[in-house]
C-alpha positions in Angstrom: -6.2 30.7 18.7 -6.3 27.2 17.1 -3.9 26.2 14.4 -5.9 23.4 13.2 -8.0 23.7 10.0 -11.6 24.7 10.6 -13.0 23.2 7.5 -12.4 19.7 6.0 -9.9 19.6 3.2 -10.1 17.2 0.3 -7.3 14.8 0.8 -7.7 11.7 -1.3 -7.4 8.5 0.7 -6.9 5.1 -1.0 -7.1 1.7 0.4 -3.9 -0.3 -0.1 -4.4 -4.1 0.6 -1.1 -5.7 1.3 -0.4 -9.4 1.6 2.6 -10.2 3.6 4.5 -13.5 3.4 6.5 -14.9 6.3 10.3 -14.7 6.2 11.9 -16.8 3.6 15.0 -18.9 4.0 17.3 -15.8 4.0 15.1 -13.9 6.5 13.5 -11.5 3.9 9.8 -10.5 4.4 7.9 -10.2 1.1 4.9 -7.8 0.7 2.7 -7.3 -2.3 -0.1 -5.0 -3.0 -3.0 -7.3 -3.7 -5.5 -4.6 -5.1 -3.1 -2.9 -7.5 -0.9 -5.2 -9.7 2.9 -5.1 -10.0 3.9 -3.5 -6.7 6.0 -5.7 -4.4 8.7 -5.0 -1.8 11.1 -7.0 0.4 12.6 -6.1 3.7 14.5 -7.4 6.7 11.4 -6.9 8.7 7.6 -6.5 8.0 7.9 -2.8 9.0 10.7 -2.2 6.3 8.8 -4.1 3.6 5.5 -2.1 4.4 7.3 1.3 4.4 8.7 0.6 1.0 5.4 -0.8 -0.4 3.4 2.2 0.9 5.8 4.6 -0.9 5.5 2.7 -4.1 1.8 2.4 -3.9 1.4 6.2 -3.2 3.7 7.0 -6.2 1.7 4.8 -8.5 -1.7 6.1 -7.4 -0.5 9.8 -7.4 0.7 9.5 -11.0 -2.6 8.1 -12.1 -4.6 10.8 -10.1 -2.3 13.6 -11.5 -2.8 12.4 -15.0 -6.7 12.3 -14.6 -6.7 8.5 -15.2 -8.6 5.9 -13.3 -6.5 3.9 -10.8 -6.7 0.2 -12.1 -7.7 -1.4 -8.8 -8.4 -5.1 -8.8 -10.4 -7.3 -6.6 -7.7 -8.7 -4.2 -7.0 -12.5 -4.6 -7.2 -14.8 -1.7 -4.3 -15.0 0.6 -1.7 -17.5 -0.1 -0.7 -20.1 2.5 1.1 -18.4 5.4 0.3 -14.8 4.2 -1.1 -12.1 6.4 -3.3 -9.3 5.1 -2.7 -5.7 6.1 -5.1 -2.9 5.2 -3.5 0.5 5.0 -5.1 3.8 4.4 -3.0 5.9 2.2 -3.4 9.7 1.9 -2.0 11.4 -1.1 
């Protein structure tokens, strides 16, 4: 007997567009959500910064969805010099 669901479930998935800046003078990596304003994180590594930013993105989006409000996504700006874009699918 399979323990996997046999029918699809409605799990909302949102695209989190993150722009990651290279390490600054003190070695900190800065990541910012480009398609949802006001979410930024810093970490000692890119992985740490992305882990923090995904959690903040998920919290912000989940609050809007729970309140029945539209998520205020914006068209992502162009990458700044030296930034790298990361596209992350976030399941609520």
